[in-house]
Each structure stands twice: as structure tokens, then as C-alpha cells.
N, C-alpha and C positions, 0 to 999 in steps of 0.2 A: 463522383469525387467533387468536392467543392471547387468551383472555378475561381481563379484569381481575376475576377472582372467586377465592374461596378454593377451591382444588382439594382434594378429600378423598383422592384417590389419585394417587400419583406417576405411575402408568401412564397416567392420563388427561392429565396435564401433558406427559408424554413424547410421547404421540400428537399433541397439539395443537402442541407445539414443532416436531416434524419436519414436520407439515403446513405450519406457518408457514415453515419453511426452504424447502420446495418452492415455496410460493406467492410467496416473496419474490425470486425471480430476476426482475430487471427485464427487460422484453420486449426491451430493446436490449443486454442483457448479453453475449449470445453474439457479436454483431457487434462490440461495443466491446472485448471480451476478445481477439478476433482482431487488431484494430487495435493494441491496446496491446502484445500479445505480439510482433507483427512490429516495432513501433516500438522496444521494448526490445532485442530481438535485434539489430537493426541498430546500435543505439548501444552495446551490449555489444561488438560486433565492432570498432567504431571506438575503443573504450576511452575514451569520454566518461565523465565522472564522473556517477554516478547518486546523488542525495541523497534520503533517505527520512525522513519524520518523522510524528509523531502524539503524542497525549496519552493518558495512562492505559493502558487496554488496547490502544489503537492504537499507543502507544509500544512496547509489547511486540511487536506485529505488525511494526512498523518494524525493530526489532532482529532479529527472526526473518527478515524479508525480507533484510536484509544478510547474515545467517549462511547461509541456505539458497541464495540466488541466487549468492553469492560462492563458497561451497564446492562445492555440487552441480554448478554449471556449470564451475567451474575444474577439477574432477576429470575432465572429459571430455578435457582437454588440447587442446580446440578453441578455446575462448575463455576470457578472464580478466576477468570483469566488475569494473569499478571502482565498487563500491557503498559508500556511507558513510551510516550512520545518524546523524542529528543528535540522536538520543535517547541515545546511548551514553556520552558524555563528561560524567559527573556533575559533575566539577570545573568544567568550562567552563560547563555549564548553570547551576550555582549562582552562578558569578561574574557571568555576564550578568544573571541574575535580580536579584542583589544590587546591581550597579552601574548597571544600566539599568532593565529591566523584564522580567517573565516573558513579556510579549507579544512580546519581541524575541529570545527564546532561539534560534529557528530562523533568523530573518533575519540576526542578527549572524554566526552560523556560516557562512551562505551568503555573506555579505560577505567573510569571511576566506578561504573555500575555492572559491567558485563562479566560473565563467567562462562566456562566451558558448558556446552549443551544449551545455552540460551539461543534465541532466534533473533535475527535482524531482518526487518522488512524495509526495503528502500523503495521510494516512489519517485521516479524521475522520468519525465517525458523523453528527454534526450538520452538518458542513461549515461551521460558523460560529465555531469556536474562534479567538480573536483572534490568537494567535501563528501559526496556520495562514494566516489572511487576510494578515497582515503579510509572511510569507515569500513568499506567492504574488505579492503586489504588487511586492516587490523582484525576484523572479524574472522577472516580465514586463518590468520596466525593463531588465534585463540580458540579454534575449533567451534566457532559460533556459526550455525547454519544460516544461509542467506536466501531470502525470497525477494525477488525484484519485480516491480511493476514498471514497464517501459513502454515507449512509443517510438515514432520515427523508425530508425533502423535498429533500435535497441541499445546502441552504443556499447561501451565497454562493460557496463554493469550486467547486461544480458548475458555476456559471455563468462563473466566471473562468478555468477551466482549459482546456487544449487537448484533452485526452482524459479521459474519465470512466468509472468503473465504479460503478454505483449499485445499492444494495440497497433494494428497495422494502418497507421494514419500519419500524415504530416501536419495535422492541425491540432494545436494545443487544446482547444476547447473540446474537440472530439476525444482526444486521449484522456483528458482529465475527467470528462463525463463517464467514460467507460471504466477508468480506475475506480471512481466513486461507486459505480454500479457493481463492480466486482467485490468491493469492500462490503457493500450491503448484501449481496447475494451470499457471500461466505457466512456472515453473522446470522442472517435470517435462516439459512439452511441448517446451520448447526443448532440454532434454537429450536427449529421444528423437529429435529431429530431427538433432542433432549426431552421434549414434552410429549405427554400422551395426547390422544385425540381430544379427550375431555379438557385437558389443560390448555391445549391450543386455542380452544374456543374462547378462553378468558382473556387472551392476549391480543393486543393490536400489533401489527407489523408495519 
């Protein structure tokens, strides 16, 4: 575990950081990762909308999720995922924040765009961000399935979602690193499944 002390050498912090990364894989992560990967692959094929959102560093991961899953998997010519980051439209986000509340920035967008059988992916280290909780509540009312990425103790979103990937750490950097890793693992594994051995040799991962 990373110690709350003044490290004198970055080498020591480096060692403890990577030890914490290894320690922080939740014991259920592998099982849940498989479930979520299969779930997303099925819905990518059905062309259901997949909405993804988060705050701060998690917003950056949400945008990267849209970019990589949409581009990497569409490049296979086998599927064309319909992914929308609710963090990417700054004009709409600021309009909703100004006219309603920042707590509704994701919910309102889902009201405009979402429909039954779509998917919502929330990325929140604490699992307690109010705008994440509000969009989850709305999604449940509209029969939109929810996948959450969480850290710390998982917060409310871990309990409210249908599927969860949890990082067992109290460090934001560790949590965000593993959320990003899970995002990449899912897209790259689906891509590898879609392509033949001959086709795989042509692609960079």
C-alpha cells in the first residue's frame, strides 16, 4: 500500500506505486471483466447506444473510451459500436449546468438521447458523484442497463448498477490507471476475437 509519508527517493515511490497497482486488482475483477466484455460485445453487435460519463480524470477516460472503442473496433469492419461520451459536448454541458444544475449534466443528455435497451457506463472513483448518481437513477427508470467503474469502497453507484468493475484502492491515480487499463483490455480483447490470425498480424495494438 502507498504510504502517506514523505518519500525521499522517487525510486521508492515508484516501487510502492506499482506494488499498489498489483494489489488493487479486486478479487472479482477477472470474473466481472469477462461478464462486461461479453455484455458490451453483444450490445455493440446490436448497435444499441452505449453512453459513457465521468468527472475530471474519469471524464478524460470516458472520452478515450468513446475514441478507442469506436475507432479500434470499427476498424475491424466486423462491428460498428455506437458509443457516445456525455463528457464531450462542452456547449451542452455548460448550458445544462447554467440553466439547471451541474448535477444534471449527464441525466439531461440521457433524457435527450437515451432509449430502452441502451447502455450507460459510469466511471467514478468514489462512486458517489451526484451527477453520476442522478444519471444512474434516470437510467434505471428507463430500463437502460448500467455498468459502473469504481474505486475506494465503490460508493452508491457500485450498489445501484447491473455490472461493476471495482478497483480496491484509496488512491485516485491507481484507480484511474486501472480503469484505463480495463478500458483497453476490453477493446483489445474484442478486437482480437473479431479478427482472424492472419488479420491480427496486420494490426497494431
